[in-house]
N, C-alpha and C positions, 0 to 999 in steps of 0.2 A: 172371655174377651170383654164383656161388659164390666166385670169387676175390675179388670186392669185399667179400663178407661176412667173408672171412678177414682182409683188409687193414685194414678199418675199425677193428676192435678194437685193432690194433697202433698205428694212428695216434692213437686216443684215449688209449691208454696212454702213448705217447711225449709227447703234449701235456700229459697230467696231470703227468708227471715234470718237464717244463719249467716248468709253472706252479708246482709245489711248490718247485722250485729258486729261481725268481725271487722268489716271495713270501717264502721263507725269507731270501734275501739282503736283500730290502728291509726285512723285519721286524726283522732282528737284525744290524746292522753293529757288530761288537764293536770296542772302542777298543784300539789297540795302544799299550802302554806299555813303554818300555825304560829301564832304569836302568844307567848306566855308572858303575862305582864301583871302589874297591879296599878290601881287607878290613880294613886297619889304619888307615884314615883316620877320625879321630874324627867328622867331619861325616857321612861315609858310614855309619858304624856307628850313629850317632844317628838318621839317617833310616830305616835298615832296622829298627831296634829300636822307635822311637817313632812313626813316621809310616806306613810301609808296611802294618803290621798292620791299620790302619783299613780298607783296601780289602777285606780278608777279613771283618772284623768287621761292616762296614756293608753287605755284600752287593754291593759294586761289582765284586768278582771275577766276578760273573755277566755283566757287560757289558764286561769288560776282559781282554785277554790280556797278562799281565805277563811280561816277560823281564828277567832279571838278567844283566849282562855284567861279570864281575869281572876287570878289568885296569886301568882308570883311567889314572893318569899314568905307568905303566910305560914302559920303553924297550926296543926290540929292536935290538941292535947288528948290523952287517953280517955278522958270523959266526953270527948266530942266537941269541946268548945274551940272556937277559932280565934286566933290572935293574928292581927295584921301588922306588918312592919311599920306602917304610918298611922297606927291607932284605929279606934273604933269607927271613925268616919270613913276610913278606907275600906273596912269590912262592909259598911253599909253600901258604899258606892260599888264595890266589887259585886255585891248581890244585886244591886239595881241593874248594873250592866249585864250581869249573867241572865237576869230575867228578860231583858230586852233581846238578848241574843237567842234565848229559847223561844220567845214569843214570835220573833220574826227571823227565822233561820237564814234567810238570804242576806248576805253581807251588804248587798246593794241597798237593802231596806234598813238594816239596823245600824250600819256604820255612821251615817250622819248624826245619829243620836249619841253614839259613843264619842265621835269626834267633838261634838258640842260640849259634852261633860269634860273631856280631857283638855279642851281649850280653856274652860273655866278653871280647871285645876292648875294649869300653867299660870293663870292670872291670880291664883290664890282666892278664887271666888267659887269654889266647888259647892258651897252651901246653896248656891242659886241653881243647882242642877235641874230642878223641876221646870225652869224656864226653857229647857231644851225640848220639852214636848211641844210648846208653842212654836219654837224655831223650826222644828223638823216636821211638824204636822202629825206626829204619832199620838195616839190616844193615851192619856196618862193612867186611866183606871186599871187596865190589865197589868201594867208594871207595878203599880202600887199594891194591887191585890196579890200579885205574885210575891212581893216582898213581905207584906203584912201576914200572909198565910204561913210564912216560914219556908216556902218552896225555894226562895232565893238562897237560903242557907243550905238547903239540900243540894242545890246546884254547886255551891261553894265546896261542899264536901266531895262532890264528884270531880270538880276541877282540881281539888287538892290531891286526890288519888292519882289523877292523870299526870299532874305536874311532878309529883314525887316519884312516879314510875318512869320518868324520862331516862333513856339510856343513850348517850351518857347523861348523867344528872345535869340539870341546869346550874350554871355557875353565877349567873346574875340575871337581871331583867332590864330591858326586854330580852327574852330568849326566843329566837326565831328559828324554826325548822322549815326546810324546803324538801318535800318528799321524804319527810322523816329524819332528815339530816340537819344537824345544827350548823348555822353559819357564823357562830361566835360573835365577835365584836364588829364584824363587817356588815351588820344588819342594815345600815344605811344604804348599802349597795344591793338591797333586796331585788330590785328590778333586774339586775344583771344575772342574779342566781335563777330567777324565774325563767328568763330567756334561755339560759344555759340548760336548764332542766327540761324545757319544753320539747317533747318528742312527738312530732306530728308530721304527716304528709301534707297538711294544709299550709298555706302561706302564714308566716309569723306576723304578729302585729308590727306596725311601722316603728313603734318604740324600740323593738328588739333590733331592727335593722340599724337604727340610729344610735344604739347604745355604745358608748365608748368607755364605760366604767371598767376599771381594772380590779379584778378579784385578787385579793392577796394570795400569793402562791401557797403559803402554808395552809390557809383556810381551804382553798380549793382542793388541796391534796388530802386534807382530813375529812372532807365531806363524802368523798368516794361515791358520788351518785352518777358518775358517767358510766355508760355501759361499755363493757369490754368488747372487742371486735367480734368474738364468737357470739355473744348474746345479741349484738346488733344484727348480725347476719341471720340468726334464727328469727328475730322479730320481723325483719324485712321479708324473709321467706314466707312467714305466716300471712303478712299483709298482702303479698303478691298472690299467694294461693287463694286468698279470700275473693279475688276478682275472677277466678276461673272455676 
């Protein structure tokens, strides 16, 4: 009897942890957003400067995990050397931004730095990229050390492998995926895709309620990320079961 009284609280505690984990997973399925780009591409810079900030401004960053992958249309030769579409300066900036992303993995932290550099790129002033440390308050030394040590190049090789492994392969940059599905040339409507892909029992951000963007029918059909009725029913049943 005494042994049973000791075991029961443990069982209840374990059950509670399981229920909390399940309910949390059901309640907040964050949307995965990946942006494959290169630093001196005008279309990429325009997207980073003019469109991506809306995710943070409208509160969609609370339901989305944003990843930036700076490699784009670069090439890796058999001997491991990297060639970038817009020249050696782009290779340098790709590595600099890769270092910042690795050093400060939270997009809320590194994005202002990336935004600053891409804004300079739009103005043809990318050589002044170091001024972005002062503008954003990030310490320069960790990034400079990362780049000078060659680690930035290693990150580039990792990003190259990831970019080249995309299925379907990327056709242009910026190439944006939502939950692993490309949204093609409709990337300026990214917010609508995030709202559409968000699967949660919690209230959606106000920006989603106010969203009137129209997703191109062909693009929406090709991305195939909507759950079929049977899959949705199974997920709903699991969520309901988690509370009992």
